[in-house]
N, C-alpha and C positions, 0 to 999 in steps of 0.2 A: 505638541509644540506646532504652531501655525508657521507656514512659510512667510516670509517678509513681502509686504505688498511693492510689486516693482513700480507702481506708479508714485511712490512718495518722493524719489529724486527726480527733479525737472531737468537736470543735465542729461540724464541718461536717455531721455525720449527722443524720438526721431523727429527732426525739425525740417520739413521739406523746403520751406522758404530759405532757411539757412544754406541748404544744399544748393539751391537754385542761385543764390547770391555768390557763393564760392564758385560755382561753374561759369557764371557770367563773368566774373573777375578774371578767371583763367583764360576764357576765350577772348575777352577784350586784350589782355596781355598778349596772347599770341598773335591776335590781328595788328598791334601796334609793332610787335617784333617783326612780323612778316612785311608789313608794309614799310617799315624803315629800310629793309633790303631792296624793296622794290622802288621806292622814291628817291633814295640817295643816288643810285646810277643814273635815273633819269634826270634828275636835277643837274649832274655833272654834265651828261650829254646835252641838256638845254643850254649850259653855259657855253659849251664848244660851239653849239649851233648859231647862238646869238653872235658869238664873237667872228665866225665865219661869214655870216650873213653882212655884218657891218663891214668886214674887210671887203668883200665883194662888191658891196654897194659902193664903197669908197673908190675902188679901182674902176668901176663903170661910170662913176661921175667926173673922170678924168683928172683924178688927183695923182696919177702916177707922174704926169709932168711936172705938177707942183712938188712932188716928192724928189724927183731929180733935180729940180732947181734948188731945193733945199740942201740936198747932199752936196751940189756943186759949190754953194756958198759956204757950207761947213768946210769943205776940203780947202777952199781958199783962205779961210781964216785959220785953219791949222797949219797951212804953208807959210802964212805971213807970220805966225807965232814962231815957226821954226826957223825962219829967216832972221827974226829979230833976236833969238837966243843962240844962233850959230857963231862960232868964234870967227874972228876976222880973217884967218888964214885959210880957211875953207872956201869952196867955190860959191856956196850959197845956193845952189840949185837943189831942189828935192827930187825925188825919182819921178814924180808925175810931170815936174816941169822939164825934166831932162828926156822925157818921151818913154820912160820905162812902163 
């Protein structure tokens, strides 16, 4: 009785190109996984940096005075609305108008 020929089944043969392909896919998957943990925090830091730089530039351009003027205008509008909605028996003064 003769031994069966080991080369009759093509599935069982060693295929180096398939091994290289699987290895490359695994390495690329690991690279993407690693870079996601590297890039995500850097993107968040970049968002904070851009926001801080824009805020700092706005403060340097003298917009602090404009912001104070807008805040005062808002306060006056809110006080006017409070006076209009106040009952007739009250004094009508708000805390900011009374000096508090």
